[in-house]
N, C-alpha and C positions, 0 to 999 in steps of 0.2 A: 476610272476613266480610260477609254480606249482611244489612242491617237495614233495616226500614221499606221494603222493596221490594214495595209493594202494586200488583198489576197488575189492571186491570179486564178481566174476561172474561165472556162469556155462555155459560152451560152449564146444562142442566136435569137432568142425571143423571151419575153417575160410577161407574166401577169403579176402586177404588184398591187396588193390589197391596201387600200388607203387606211384601213384601221384594223387590220388583223391583230387579234390578241390585245386590242386596246380595251382595258377594263376600267370601269369606274371603281372608286374606292369606297366601299360601304364603311363609313368611318364615324361611328358614334363615339369613339374615344380618340384621343390625340395619337396614340400609338398606331391604331389601325389606319388613321388618316395619313400616315407618313408616306403612303404610296400615291397620294393624290396627284402628284406631278409626273408619276411614271406613265409613259405612253408607250405605244406599241413599238416592237421591233419588227419591221416589215420583212416579208420573205419574198424572194425572187424564185419563180418556178419555171422550169423549162417547158415550153408549150409547142415545140417545133414539130411534134407528131401531128398537130392539128393545123390544117391549112387555114390561112386567113384570107377570105375573099378580097379584102381591101388591098392585098399585095398583087392581085391579078389584074393585068391590063392597066397598071398605073405606072407613070413615068419614073416614080421614085423607087420602084421595085426592080429586081434584077432577075427575071425569069430564066435568063441564060445560065445562071449559076456561076457568074464570073466574080462574085464577091470574094475578096482575098481572105486568107486565114487571119491576117491581122485585123481586118474589119469585123470578122465574126467574133473574135475573142475579146474579152472584157476584163477590166480590173474593178474591184469593189473595195470600198473602205467603210469603216464604221467609227463613229466618234460620239461623244456626249457633249452637248452644248445647248445653251438656251433651255436648260432643265429638261432635255429630252434626248433620246437616242436618235441619231441620224445615220442613214445609210446612203452611200453614193455609189453609182455604177456608171462607168464610162467605157465606150468601145473604141478600138482602134489603136494605132501605133503610139499615139500621144496621150494615152489614158493616164499613165503614171504621173506625168508632169501636171496634167489637168487636176487630178485628185489631190496632189500635194498642194497646189495653189489654192484649190477650193477649201481645203481644211484650214489653211492659214487664214484665208479671208473669213471663214465662219468664226474662228476663234477671235479674230479682231473685232468683228461686228458684235459678238457676244459680249465682249468687254466694254465696247463703246455704248451699247444700248441697255445694259443691265440697270435695273432699279436698285440693286443692292451692292454693286461694286463701287467703292469710293472713288475710283478713278474714271468712272463713266460720265459721259455728258449728262445723262438723265439724273443720276444721283446728285451731281453737283448743282444742277438747276433746282431740283427739289429741295435741297438743303438751303440754298441761298435765295431762292425766289426769282433768280434771273441768272443769265450767263450767256456766253458766246458758244455757239454750237459748231461742231465739225460739219463738213459738207454733207456727209451721209446722214447724220442726225437731223440736220436742217431739212434735207430732202424728205426724210421719212415723216418728220413732224408736219411739214407743209402738206403732205399727202393725207395725214390723219385729220388735219383741220378741214381739208376739202371734203373728205368722206363724211365728216360730221355734218357739214352743210348739205351734201347731196342726200344723205339718209335721214334728214330732219332730226338729227340727234340720236339716232339708234346706235351709231358708232361714236363713242366718246372716249378720247384718250386720257381724260381726267377721272376715270372711274375708280382709280386705285384706292382712295379712302374707303369706298364701299366694299371693294374686294377684300381689303384688309379686315374690315369689320366682320365679314363672314368667315374669315380665316383662310381664304383661298390663296393668299400670298404668304401667309405665315404657317399654314398647316394646323393652326390652332382653331379648329372648326367650331362654330357656334352660331346660333340664330340670334342676331341682334334684335333688340326690341324696337318698336316703331318710333319711339321718341329719339333713339340714337340715330336711326336712319334719317329721320326728319332733320336732325341737326347736321348730318353730313351731306345731304342732297344739294344744298346751296354751293358746296365745293365742287360739284360735278357739273361742269359747264365749259366745254371746250371753246365756246365763243369768247370766254374771258381771257384766253391765252393770246398774248400779243407777240407776234413773230415779225420782226423787221430785219430783213437780210439774215445775218447769222445770229442776231441778238434776240433772245426770248425773255419775256417777263411774265411772271405768274402773280395773280392776286394772293393775298395771305391765305394759307391753308390749302391752296390748290396744288395738286401733285400730278406729274406726268407719268404715264406708263405706255410705252409703245409696243408692249408685248403682243397686243392683239393683231399687229401686222408685221412684226419683226421677222417671223419665220418666212412669211410670204415674200417679203423684201429680200431676205437672204437667199431663198430658193431661186429667185430671178437672177440675183447676182452670180450664183453658182453656174447657172446656164450661160451667162455672159463669159465667165471664166473658162468653162468648157470650150466654148466656141473660139475664144481667143487663143486657146492652146491646140487648136486643130481638131477638136473632137466634134463630130457631126451627129453622133447618136449617144444618148445617155438618159438615165432616169435616176431620180433621187427621192428620198422620203425623209423629211425633217419632222420626225415625230408624227407621221401620218399625213403631213402636207406633201403631196406628191407633185413633182414637176418633171416634164420630159423635154428633151432636146431632140428635134428632128423625129424621125421614125426609127423603128428597129432596123438593124443592119440589112435585113432582107427586104426592106421597103414597106413592110406592113405597119399598121398602127399599133401603138402600145395599148394594152387592155388593162384598165385600172378598176379594181373592184371596190365597192362601197359597203361598209359594214352594216349589217342588219341590227338596228337598235334592240330588237326583240330576241336576237340570237347572236351573241358576240362572236361566235365561231363561224358565222355564215355571212354571205353577201346578199344584199337584196337587189343590187344593180351592178352591171359592168358597162363601162363607157370606153370607147375607143378614142384616143387622142394622139396628137402630134404637136410639138411646140406649145404645150399648154400646161397649166397648173390645174390640179384637182384637189380642192381643199374643203374639208368637212367640219362643221360644228354640230355637236350633238349633246343632248341632255344626258346621255348615258356615259360620256367620256370622263368627266370629273364631277364627283358629287360626294355628299356625306348624308348620313341619316340621323335624325334625332326624333325621338318619340314616334318612331315608325313612319316618319315623313321624310321623303327624299328632297334634298336641296341641291340643285346643280349649279355649275359655275358661270352660266351665261346670264349675267345680271342685266336687267333692263335699267339703263341709267336714268330713266324718267321716274321710276318707282323705288329703286334700290333693292328690289326683290328679284329672285330668279325669274326669268321670262316665262310667262304662262301664255304662250301665243297660239297654241294649237299645233305647233310643229315639234317634232322630236329629233329631226335630222335635216340639215341643209348642206348640200354640196354645190360648190361653185366651180365651173370649168371656164377658164379664161387664159389667154396668153400672158396676162399680167398677174404674177403671183401676189403682189401687194394688194391689188384690187380684190382678188379672190379671197384672200385672208380677211379683209375688212368686210366684204359682203356676206361671207358665210355666217358671220356673227350677226350682222345687221338684219339680214332677211329672216334669220331665226327669230329675232326680237320683233320684227314687223308682223309676223304671222302670215298665213297663206294668201289672203286676199291682197294685202298691201305689198307682199313680196312679188306676187304675180304682176301687179300694176307697175312696180318698180322695174321689173324685167322688161315689160312692154315698152317702157320709156328709154331703156338702155340696152336693148337686145343686141346691139352691135358690139358690145363690150364683153358680154359673158352669157353663159347658159347655166341652168340650174336643175338639180334633182332634189326634190324635197319629200319628206315623209311626214304625214300628219299623225296626230295622236292615235287616230283609229286605224292606222296602217295604210291609208291611201297614199299612193305615190304620185307626185306631180312632176312632170317632165316638160321643160320648155321645148318648143317645137324645133329649135335649132339642133337638138340632139336626136331627133326622130329617127335618123338613118344610122346612128352610131351608138345607140344605147340599148342595152338588153336588160329588162326588168326580170329578175329571177324569183321575186316573191309572189305569193298567190293572192295578194290583196288587189284592191281596185287601183287602176292606173288611169290618170287623166293627163291629157296634153294641154299645156298652157300655150295659147297662140295669140 
């Protein structure tokens, strides 16, 4: 584990790939499956040789060249938490304090929300069937229950028994038989969770897992900490969940690349963002193979099986990291038509880039002027 590993570097712009080097784990045996939770280590590349037109004629940019050296320079840190590698970069004179405070908060939330740590809120509630929640856990659970309603059950924070049956929480990968899944499906129903103030009660056998939105919640919290410590420009990747604070120091937008499911060393899209999260769910990220069949980790809570929706990648762009985390999974499960309809009803909250099984890229119209598709397949705009 790497903690408090803060490195002083000088950089003025970055392209941060949301899933560079993120590999699925072809895991027909338990040993090979041990890498299932290993996610990408993101890289930050200097792109200052290439002018960004978004920095020209914009009030946020500084064409006079009066940006100070402190504003140009950055500090970066890397740590392991929530079962993934996380990288944080902050610019400016207060970067060191911001990174230290962010690492402390990430570690605290990791312990608080873990399903395996005996001291966590979630573990205690799952063991006892009820309990009193801390403020952060209550807030996150309330959000999870709201997402369950809004997505018509596509996002369900009680999916844990099914995930365990497939081995995605234990790394003991297997294909459960249909009778086993039929027996577990009645336990997957977030509407059965009772949350009154700080008190939560679960029906017998129901278990909570907030891992589906924990990293998005944490990335938004890190942005708050950066801002509270005087940082106005920063970018982080929590296992491929990217979130940005402000713009780059030169006033231009951050450029975030999205991994190509067909070529894990390439990107099929680049999106320009400021003060937004960019979060991807993909069938290629975590999976195992049995009898030459691939089973990915995005389970449809209505069937108990890996979602077969016609989508292979869904990326959500939103100022709200928690929302982006929830919807990347939910829209993947919905499939292209329902996902497009959902966006049309909530277009003020997020945008999306989706790739179908045949390689068609679907881009919501809110990204039309700040998204570049680099793949050679068909592109459709959702409006």
